[in-house]
N, C-alpha and C positions, 0 to 999 in steps of 0.2 A: 716673305714666304717664297715668292717667285724667284728671287735671287738665290736662295738656298737650294731650291730644286734645280735651277739652271746650273749652279756650281756642281752639284752632285751628278747630274746627267753628263756634264762636260768631262768630269773626272772619270766616269764610267766609260765614256766613248774613248778617251785617251788610253785607258787600261786595255780595252778591247783592241785598239790599234797596236799597242805594244805586242800583243799576242797574235796579231793579224787574224782576229776572229770576228766574224760578222753575223752573230746570231739574230740580229735585228733585221737583217736583209736590206741594209742600206744600198747594196748593189742594185736592187730592184728600182729604187727611186732614181739612182744615177742612170740606169739604163733607160728609164722613161724620159727623164729630163734632158739627158745628153746623148740621145740615140746615135748621133753622128760620131761621137767619141767612144761609144760602147764597144768593147771587145771583152767578152767573158773571161778570156785567159789573162787579161791584164789587170783584173780587179785586185788580185792579191798584191800587185805592185802599187796600185793606186791607193787602196784603202789605208795603209799605214801612214801615208803622207797627206791624206785629204784633210781639209780644214772644214770644221763644222761650226755652224752658228746655232746656238740653242736659245730659243725664245719660249718662255713659259708664261701663260696667262692663267691666273687662278680666279675663279668666280665661286664664291661661297654662297650657295643658295639659301641654306639655313644652318644654323648651328645646333649642336646637340650631340648626343652620343649615338654610336652605332650599336645595335643589338645583335 
């Protein structure tokens, strides 16, 4: 389950990069974590080339149906 979600998220991110579209606001995390490199005007150049590592952990608390 985790691998499938990771694959789908990775594919979605790659598609967003192709369109240079950041609706998830990755730029905000980049700005916070790499403040010294941050330049708002450069994000459109950085985002399409950025590498992302997607890690998913799934914890099923109980099984059943959703009503």
